C-alpha positions in Angstrom: 11.1 8.0 -85.4 13.9 9.0 -87.7 12.9 12.1 -89.6 13.8 13.0 -93.2 16.0 15.9 -91.9 18.0 13.5 -89.7 18.5 11.1 -92.7 19.5 14.0 -94.9 22.0 15.3 -92.4 23.5 11.9 -92.0 24.0 11.4 -95.8 25.3 15.0 -96.2 27.9 14.4 -93.5 29.1 11.1 -95.0 28.7 12.0 -98.7 32.4 12.6 -99.4 33.4 9.1 -98.2 30.2 7.4 -99.1 31.6 5.7 -102.2 34.1 3.8 -100.1 31.4 2.3 -97.9 28.4 1.6 -100.1 29.4 -1.9 -101.2 25.9 -3.4 -100.7 24.2 -0.5 -102.4 26.3 -1.0 -105.5 25.3 -4.7 -105.6 21.7 -3.7 -105.1 21.7 -1.0 -107.8 23.1 -3.5 -110.4 20.2 -5.9 -109.6 17.7 -3.1 -110.0 19.1 -2.2 -113.5 18.9 -5.9 -114.5 15.2 -5.8 -113.6 14.4 -2.9 -115.9 12.6 -4.3 -119.0 12.5 -3.1 -122.6 15.0 -0.3 -122.4 12.7 2.5 -121.4 13.4 6.0 -122.8 11.9 8.1 -120.0 13.0 7.3 -116.5 12.6 8.8 -113.0 14.9 7.8 -110.3 14.2 8.6 -106.6 17.1 8.8 -104.2 19.7 8.8 -107.0 22.7 9.3 -104.7 26.0 9.7 -106.7 24.6 7.9 -109.7 25.0 4.1 -109.2 21.9 3.3 -111.3 22.5 5.8 -114.0 26.1 4.7 -114.5 25.0 1.2 -115.4 22.3 2.1 -118.0 23.7 1.2 -121.4 20.9 2.1 -123.7 19.9 5.5 -125.1 17.8 7.6 -122.9 15.6 10.5 -124.0 14.8 11.8 -120.5 16.3 10.8 -117.2 15.3 12.7 -114.0 17.4 11.9 -111.0 16.2 13.1 -107.6 18.1 13.3 -104.3 17.8 15.4 -101.1 21.5 15.8 -100.6 23.2 18.6 -102.5 26.6 16.9 -102.2 25.2 13.7 -103.7 23.6 15.7 -106.6 27.0 17.4 -107.2 28.7 14.0 -107.5 26.1 12.5 -109.9 27.1 12.2 -113.6 25.9 15.0 -115.9 24.6 14.4 -119.4 22.5 16.1 -122.1 19.3 14.2 -121.4 19.8 14.0 -117.7 18.2 16.3 -115.1 19.6 16.1 -111.6 17.1 17.6 -109.1 17.7 18.5 -105.5 14.5 17.5 -103.7 13.0 15.4 -101.0 10.7 12.8 -102.6 8.3 13.2 -99.6 8.1 16.9 -100.1 4.5 18.1 -100.8 5.6 20.7 -103.4 7.8 18.2 -105.2 4.9 15.6 -105.4 2.5 18.3 -106.7 4.9 18.8 -109.7 5.6 15.1 -110.1 2.0 14.0 -110.3 1.6 15.8 -113.7 4.6 14.1 -115.2 4.7 10.7 -117.0 7.5 8.2 -117.3 8.1 4.8 -118.8 9.8 3.6 -115.6 10.4 4.7 -112.0 13.5 3.2 -110.4 15.0 3.5 -106.9 17.7 1.6 -105.1 18.3 1.7 -101.3 16.3 4.9 -100.8 12.6 4.5 -100.4 12.9 2.8 -97.0 13.5 6.3 -95.6 10.2 7.7 -96.9 8.1 9.2 -94.1 4.9 8.6 -96.1 5.4 5.7 -98.5 1.6 5.3 -99.1 1.4 8.9 -100.3 4.4 8.5 -102.5 3.2 5.2 -104.1 -0.2 6.8 -104.8 1.6 9.4 -106.9 3.9 6.8 -108.6 0.9 4.8 -109.6 -0.3 7.7 -111.7 2.9 8.6 -113.4 4.3 5.3 -114.6 3.0 1.8 -115.3 6.3 0.2 -114.4 8.7 0.5 -111.4 11.8 -1.3 -110.4 12.7 -0.7 -106.8 14.9 -2.1 -104.1 14.5 -1.3 -100.4 16.3 -2.4 -97.3 14.0 -4.0 -94.7 14.0 -4.0 -90.9 16.1 -7.2 -90.9 19.1 -5.1 -92.0 21.5 -4.9 -89.1 19.2 -7.4 -87.2 22.0 -8.5 -84.9 22.7 -4.9 -83.9 19.0 -4.3 -83.1 18.8 -7.6 -81.2 21.7 -6.5 -78.9 20.6 -2.9 -78.4 16.9 -3.7 -78.0 16.1 -0.9 -80.4 13.5 -1.0 -83.1 14.6 -0.6 -86.7 13.3 2.7 -88.2 12.5 1.0 -91.5 9.6 -1.3 -92.5 9.7 -5.1 -92.4 9.2 -6.8 -95.7 5.5 -7.8 -95.1 4.6 -4.2 -94.3 6.4 -3.1 -97.5 4.4 -5.7 -99.6 1.2 -4.6 -98.0 1.7 -1.0 -99.0 2.8 -1.8 -102.6 -0.1 -4.2 -103.1 -2.5 -1.4 -102.5 -1.4 0.4 -105.7 0.4 -2.1 -107.9 0.5 -5.7 -109.2 3.8 -6.8 -107.9 6.5 -9.4 -108.1 8.8 -9.6 -105.1 12.2 -11.1 -104.4 13.9 -11.0 -101.0 17.6 -11.4 -100.7 19.8 -11.6 -97.6 23.4 -10.4 -97.8 26.3 -10.7 -95.3 29.2 -8.3 -95.5 32.2 -9.8 -93.8 35.0 -7.8 -92.0 38.5 -8.6 -90.8 37.9 -7.1 -87.4 35.3 -5.5 -85.1 36.8 -2.0 -85.7 36.1 -2.2 -89.4 32.5 -3.3 -88.7 31.9 -0.2 -86.5 33.7 2.1 -89.0 31.3 0.8 -91.7 28.2 1.3 -89.4 29.3 4.9 -88.8 30.1 5.8 -92.4 27.6 3.8 -94.5 24.3 5.4 -95.6 22.5 2.3 -94.5 23.3 3.2 -90.9 21.4 6.4 -91.0 18.8 5.0 -88.6 21.2 3.6 -86.0 21.6 6.1 -83.3 23.3 5.0 -80.0 24.4 6.9 -77.0 27.8 6.2 -75.4 26.6 3.4 -73.0 24.6 1.7 -75.8 27.6 1.9 -78.2 29.9 0.4 -75.5 27.5 -2.4 -74.8 27.2 -3.1 -78.5 31.0 -3.2 -78.9 31.3 -5.6 -76.0 28.6 -8.0 -77.1 28.8 -8.0 -80.9 30.5 -11.3 -81.6 29.9 -11.6 -85.4 32.4 -11.0 -88.2 29.7 -9.7 -90.5 26.8 -7.4 -90.9 23.4 -8.5 -92.1 21.4 -6.8 -94.9 17.9 -7.8 -96.2 16.7 -6.3 -99.4 13.3 -6.6 -101.1 13.2 -6.2 -104.9 9.9 -5.0 -106.2 8.8 -5.0 -109.9 5.3 -3.8 -110.8 2.6 -3.1 -113.2 -0.2 -0.7 -112.2 -3.6 -2.1 -111.2 
C-alpha cells in the first residue's frame, strides 16, 4: 500500500517541475470550479497544490483555507488577504481535530483525495463542517494500460468503491469522465509518468520498467476521473 509519506515525498521531489506536467489536473480543476454553486464566501480546499482551483475563482471570498502536505507546493500557492495556506496532511489526526470545529460554505478538492489513507474518516468530518462539496478524484482506471502490463494493482480506489464511501455520508451526484493524453513518442510518455503527480502510486523496479517499456504500445495515457457534488444527508 502506498503511504502518505511516500506520496508526499513524491510530490516534494517533483514540485518544482510539476506545473509542466499537470495538464490533466488543470482540466479537472477547471471542471471542479464550474461545479461550485452560488459563489460561496467560505471555502476549504484539501490538497491545494500550487493553486489551480484558487486561481480560477472569480468572485469575492471572505475566507479561503487551502491545505497541502507539501511545503514546496504551499510556497508556490498564491497569497491573498482572505487566503490562509496551511501545511498539513488532510489525514492527520491533529489536523482533523481542529477541522471538525470549523464551518464552511463549500469544501473543494481536485485530484487529491484519492491519496487519502482513511477516506471514511475524512468524509465523516467533512459531513459536519459543510453542506456542500465539489470534489474530483482519479480512479483506479487511471493508467489502466500500465497496470494491465505490469500486473500491479492500482493504489487508488475504483469508482464504485468511491461512490460507496461517499453515499454513506452525503447525497451525491456523480459524473465520470475518461481522458486520453497523447504523446509524440514513448520517451515523452515515460517522462510524464516519472514527473506527474498522478504517477505517485506507480513504483517499478528495473526489470518491471524494462518490461513496460518493451510492451507499452499506445501513444497515450488513460485517466479516469469521478466528479462528486453533494448535499449532506
